[in-house]
ROVEXDO-485196 format. One line per field, with one value per residue (C-alpha): residue in one letter; x, y, z; residue number from 0. Coordinates in nm, 3 decimals. Layout:
<gudrens>
rest: c(A|...)
x: c(X|...)
y: c(Y|...)
z: c(Z|...)
nr: c(NUM|...)
</gudrens>
This chain:
<gudrens>
rest: c(M|V|D|N|R|G|R|A|P|E|S|V|S|M|Q|H|L|L|Y|F|H|T|L|A|R|R|G|S|F|A|R|A|S|E|E|L|D|L|S|Q|S|A|L|S|R|S|I|Q|A|L|E|L|Y|V|G|T|R|L|I|D|R|E|R|G|R|T|G|I|S|L|T|A|A|G|E|R|V|L|E|R|A|D|E|I|L|T|Q|A|S|T|L|R|N|T|S|V|V|D|G|T|Q|N|L|A|F|G|I|G|P|Q|F|A|S|F|V|L|P|S|A|L|L|W|M|H|R|N|H|P|D|V|V|V|N|V|S|V|G|P|T|Q|I|M|L|E|Q|L|L|A|G|E|I|E|F|F|I|S|G|Q|I|P|G|V|R|P|P|R|V|R|C|D|D|F|V|T|V|Q|M|A|Y|S|V|R|R|G|H|P|I|L|D|E|P|R|I|T|V|D|S|I|A|R|Y|P|R|Y|A|G|S|A|F|R|D|R|L|L|A|E|S|D|E|V|L|A|R|L|R|P|T|L|V|V|D|N|F|E|V|L|A|D|L|T|A|R|T|D|G|V|L|A|A|F|A|G|M|I|R|E|P|L|V|H|L|D|F|D|I|W|R|Q|L|G|A|S|R|T|F|L|F|T|L|D|G|F|R|L|S|K|I|A|D|A|A|I|G|Q|L|R|A|P|V|E|G|R)
x: c(0.016|0.110|0.305|0.258|0.508|0.337|0.639|0.568|0.528|0.798|0.526|0.159|-0.059|-0.343|-0.566|-0.458|-0.552|-0.873|-0.978|-0.889|-1.062|-1.365|-1.377|-1.331|-1.624|-1.855|-1.780|-1.771|-1.606|-1.939|-2.062|-1.728|-1.678|-2.020|-1.938|-1.615|-1.734|-1.460|-1.468|-1.415|-1.118|-0.945|-1.031|-0.892|-0.549|-0.530|-0.584|-0.338|-0.078|-0.135|-0.101|0.224|0.358|0.302|0.400|0.089|-0.274|-0.510|-0.849|-0.992|-1.168|-1.359|-1.545|-1.908|-1.918|-2.016|-1.857|-1.494|-1.339|-1.020|-0.727|-0.547|-0.300|-0.580|-0.729|-0.391|-0.346|-0.708|-0.648|-0.338|-0.513|-0.794|-0.549|-0.367|-0.679|-0.811|-0.482|-0.488|-0.843|-0.714|-0.413|-0.654|-0.815|-0.484|-0.259|0.084|0.227|0.151|-0.037|-0.384|-0.669|-0.967|-1.324|-1.555|-1.906|-2.242|-2.595|-2.928|-3.039|-3.338|-3.178|-2.869|-3.070|-3.175|-2.858|-2.562|-2.535|-2.498|-2.272|-2.035|-2.015|-1.926|-1.649|-1.530|-1.497|-1.362|-1.162|-1.064|-0.758|-0.972|-1.047|-1.423|-1.564|-1.954|-2.144|-2.495|-2.691|-2.909|-2.865|-2.744|-2.456|-2.351|-2.357|-2.120|-1.898|-1.896|-1.789|-1.511|-1.379|-1.461|-1.640|-1.646|-2.010|-2.348|-2.685|-3.005|-3.373|-3.386|-3.250|-3.102|-3.300|-2.994|-2.755|-2.426|-2.362|-2.049|-2.260|-2.387|-2.711|-2.811|-3.098|-2.970|-3.252|-3.619|-3.763|-4.128|-4.274|-4.511|-4.690|-4.658|-4.789|-4.738|-4.924|-5.239|-5.292|-5.659|-5.620|-5.574|-5.939|-6.075|-6.194|-6.049|-5.781|-5.812|-5.659|-5.910|-5.795|-5.427|-5.504|-5.675|-5.334|-4.996|-4.775|-4.399|-4.155|-3.823|-3.772|-3.756|-4.103|-4.235|-4.089|-4.239|-4.583|-4.536|-4.468|-4.811|-5.103|-5.371|-5.566|-5.606|-5.241|-5.190|-5.373|-5.107|-4.817|-4.629|-4.684|-4.327|-4.024|-3.697|-3.421|-3.340|-3.527|-3.443|-3.585|-3.903|-3.945|-3.890|-4.154|-4.402|-4.357|-4.473|-4.741|-5.024|-4.848|-4.814|-4.483|-4.394|-4.066|-3.899|-4.091|-3.781|-3.697|-4.015|-3.938|-4.097|-4.262|-4.405|-4.646|-4.746|-5.066|-5.262|-5.305|-5.308|-5.214|-4.855|-4.998|-5.098|-4.762|-4.546|-4.224|-3.970|-3.661|-3.304|-3.021|-2.643|-2.443|-2.098|-1.862|-1.903|-1.580|-1.412|-1.399|-1.484|-1.219|-1.260|-1.345|-1.611|-1.755|-1.764|-1.928|-2.193|-2.270|-2.326|-2.533|-2.765|-2.765|-3.037|-3.278|-3.220|-3.240|-2.885)
y: c(0.006|0.380|0.506|0.858|1.001|0.855|0.635|0.369|0.027|-0.232|-0.466|-0.509|-0.804|-0.994|-0.809|-0.476|-0.598|-0.753|-0.406|-0.221|-0.466|-0.443|-0.060|-0.050|-0.297|-0.125|0.224|0.387|0.375|0.320|0.027|-0.141|-0.082|-0.249|-0.533|-0.589|-0.529|-0.267|0.089|0.353|0.501|0.153|0.097|0.441|0.369|0.038|0.217|0.480|0.225|0.056|0.397|0.477|0.129|0.167|0.541|0.696|0.769|0.491|0.655|1.008|1.138|1.441|1.671|1.657|1.309|0.986|0.769|0.720|0.666|0.488|0.668|0.515|0.368|0.241|0.070|-0.115|-0.221|-0.345|-0.570|-0.711|-0.738|-0.937|-1.174|-1.220|-1.276|-1.541|-1.717|-1.718|-1.871|-2.129|-2.203|-2.253|-2.528|-2.708|-2.891|-2.725|-3.059|-3.288|-3.073|-3.238|-3.036|-2.982|-2.906|-2.809|-2.688|-2.714|-2.824|-2.841|-3.182|-3.258|-3.124|-3.320|-3.629|-3.546|-3.422|-3.525|-3.894|-3.842|-3.539|-3.728|-4.028|-3.775|-3.641|-3.988|-4.096|-3.778|-3.626|-3.910|-3.725|-3.431|-3.442|-3.345|-3.214|-3.175|-2.996|-3.111|-2.890|-2.588|-2.270|-2.054|-2.309|-2.323|-1.937|-1.922|-2.162|-1.975|-1.648|-1.846|-1.969|-2.329|-2.382|-2.232|-2.216|-2.356|-2.447|-2.412|-2.364|-2.092|-1.732|-1.645|-1.384|-1.164|-1.192|-1.001|-0.784|-0.961|-1.284|-1.319|-1.512|-1.632|-1.831|-2.197|-2.429|-2.443|-2.772|-2.913|-3.049|-3.335|-3.530|-3.936|-4.214|-4.590|-4.817|-4.929|-4.606|-4.536|-4.195|-4.347|-4.473|-4.122|-3.982|-3.646|-3.557|-3.236|-3.042|-3.225|-3.545|-3.487|-3.317|-3.640|-3.812|-3.757|-3.512|-3.558|-3.310|-3.132|-2.810|-2.614|-2.730|-2.649|-2.301|-2.240|-2.317|-2.116|-1.827|-1.863|-1.678|-1.879|-2.074|-2.358|-2.409|-2.388|-2.713|-2.864|-2.793|-3.112|-3.297|-3.460|-3.269|-3.462|-3.317|-3.673|-3.775|-4.161|-4.164|-4.000|-4.219|-4.537|-4.413|-4.320|-4.670|-4.816|-4.585|-4.391|-4.062|-3.828|-3.714|-3.381|-3.383|-3.292|-3.468|-3.624|-3.792|-4.006|-4.378|-4.719|-4.819|-4.478|-4.314|-3.963|-3.806|-3.609|-3.296|-2.952|-2.744|-2.707|-2.460|-2.223|-2.276|-2.264|-2.453|-2.445|-2.236|-2.306|-2.071|-2.057|-1.867|-1.747|-1.470|-1.168|-1.066|-1.408|-1.628|-1.996|-2.260|-2.448|-2.775|-2.583|-2.453|-2.802|-2.950|-2.665|-2.790|-3.158|-3.060|-2.881|-3.163|-3.406|-3.110|-3.011|-3.377|-3.405)
z: c(-0.003|-0.011|0.270|0.413|0.173|-0.134|-0.246|-0.493|-0.340|-0.431|-0.578|-0.615|-0.524|-0.697|-0.459|-0.611|-0.959|-0.840|-0.686|-0.985|-1.228|-1.001|-0.995|-1.381|-1.437|-1.186|-1.287|-0.946|-0.602|-0.453|-0.650|-0.634|-0.251|-0.204|-0.422|-0.248|0.099|0.139|0.246|-0.029|0.137|0.149|-0.217|-0.311|-0.130|-0.328|-0.648|-0.560|-0.473|-0.820|-0.995|-0.803|-0.896|-1.263|-1.256|-1.409|-1.370|-1.435|-1.361|-1.406|-1.090|-1.200|-0.953|-0.956|-1.093|-0.929|-1.170|-1.294|-1.639|-1.730|-1.899|-2.200|-1.950|-1.731|-2.028|-2.108|-1.730|-1.731|-2.023|-1.848|-1.513|-1.681|-1.830|-1.506|-1.307|-1.563|-1.555|-1.179|-1.181|-1.413|-1.174|-0.905|-1.096|-1.172|-0.920|-0.902|-0.777|-1.079|-1.314|-1.260|-1.373|-1.131|-1.168|-0.887|-0.934|-0.732|-0.842|-0.683|-0.562|-0.776|-1.097|-1.013|-1.024|-1.367|-1.546|-1.332|-1.423|-1.805|-1.746|-1.513|-1.771|-2.039|-1.800|-1.726|-2.105|-2.233|-1.952|-1.730|-1.571|-1.459|-1.082|-1.040|-0.709|-0.722|-0.446|-0.422|-0.179|-0.093|-0.306|-0.014|0.063|-0.297|-0.307|-0.016|-0.184|-0.492|-0.310|-0.122|-0.456|-0.360|-0.692|-1.035|-1.084|-0.947|-1.113|-0.902|-0.963|-0.697|-0.690|-0.335|-0.149|-0.111|-0.411|-0.393|-0.697|-0.787|-0.837|-1.186|-1.245|-1.608|-1.733|-1.786|-1.906|-1.873|-1.761|-1.765|-1.441|-1.404|-1.155|-1.137|-0.961|-0.930|-1.169|-1.037|-0.838|-0.769|-0.923|-1.260|-1.253|-1.242|-1.576|-1.525|-1.269|-1.097|-0.798|-0.560|-0.705|-0.612|-0.284|-0.151|-0.148|0.005|-0.215|-0.255|-0.395|-0.351|-0.184|-0.504|-0.613|-0.259|-0.274|-0.617|-0.475|-0.159|-0.379|-0.543|-0.396|-0.564|-0.311|-0.549|-0.601|-0.233|-0.191|-0.404|-0.151|-0.078|0.241|0.226|0.106|0.042|-0.181|-0.330|-0.637|-0.588|-0.233|-0.347|-0.645|-0.445|-0.195|-0.470|-0.623|-0.283|-0.172|-0.287|-0.274|-0.580|-0.698|-0.859|-1.042|-1.372|-1.652|-1.796|-1.478|-1.469|-1.538|-1.484|-1.249|-1.235|-1.480|-1.579|-1.480|-1.745|-1.539|-1.699|-1.388|-1.524|-1.785|-1.511|-1.336|-1.635|-1.689|-1.413|-1.479|-1.367|-1.334|-1.376|-1.110|-1.171|-1.050|-1.262|-1.431|-1.417|-1.715|-1.655|-1.742|-2.066|-1.876|-1.684|-2.012|-2.146|-1.823|-1.842|-2.189|-2.083|-1.786|-2.036|-2.288|-2.130|-2.112|-2.481|-2.582|-2.695)
nr: c(0|1|2|3|4|5|6|7|8|9|10|11|12|13|14|15|16|17|18|19|20|21|22|23|24|25|26|27|28|29|30|31|32|33|34|35|36|37|38|39|40|41|42|43|44|45|46|47|48|49|50|51|52|53|54|55|56|57|58|59|60|61|62|63|64|65|66|67|68|69|70|71|72|73|74|75|76|77|78|79|80|81|82|83|84|85|86|87|88|89|90|91|92|93|94|95|96|97|98|99|100|101|102|103|104|105|106|107|108|109|110|111|112|113|114|115|116|117|118|119|120|121|122|123|124|125|126|127|128|129|130|131|132|133|134|135|136|137|138|139|140|141|142|143|144|145|146|147|148|149|150|151|152|153|154|155|156|157|158|159|160|161|162|163|164|165|166|167|168|169|170|171|172|173|174|175|176|177|178|179|180|181|182|183|184|185|186|187|188|189|190|191|192|193|194|195|196|197|198|199|200|201|202|203|204|205|206|207|208|209|210|211|212|213|214|215|216|217|218|219|220|221|222|223|224|225|226|227|228|229|230|231|232|233|234|235|236|237|238|239|240|241|242|243|244|245|246|247|248|249|250|251|252|253|254|255|256|257|258|259|260|261|262|263|264|265|266|267|268|269|270|271|272|273|274|275|276|277|278|279|280|281|282|283|284|285|286|287|288|289|290|291|292|293|294|295|296|297|298|299|300|301)
</gudrens>
């Protein structure tokens, strides 16, 4: 950092580059400080230290303006900072001991049951030397892991109630939901399946579907809220096959001995969206991009 006499530091750290990169991307000290959870004065000192180190002004601070603009030198330093931060991100996913490449990501429990088996099989066949670590859990836990640098990305059907500005959220895929029951279930004898039909039986689902219904104010839909919530499709499917329960899950996951119910309530609810969460400003590794494509493939029918 800068000493009291303003002498240039002997070196700068990755932190200096990250702070400068964030300031340039966010366009103001206020927004950058909020994202970095850092005081504006501390951010300003870091930028001044970087300017002293490179020997020139990197940003223009104009009176009466809330934002900042980069100088020509600042644009060049930003380009190099982006390259260095990207390389550092790649280094994080590569073992410095034996060169082994690592991939760490998170995925919601119900969606994992749908897309993870085929994606991991593809990884095993095409990238057998990559060490893969998958976190399957609640959205909030995966968000904390993303911010801590423990995973490169995560996929979830839920958007966190409070999402830090540095976390980017993009639409991933849209999946169709469906109800299913065991063969021979009494509900299959009914001429038309209604909300009343389903409400008479135990209702099984994961937490994402439960939260979806909790967000609905419609009294009719409220009657469909699950009576049992377990974030494990295999457990719920096995229970559904042995009882008179009705299972809500992604349509593509339903397999024998379960059968789909012809129930049009999904037209009112709409398809279920899933989201891809990454850190804004950081490029994903090539293997992460490839894995994301494979996680999307089952939904898109590839």
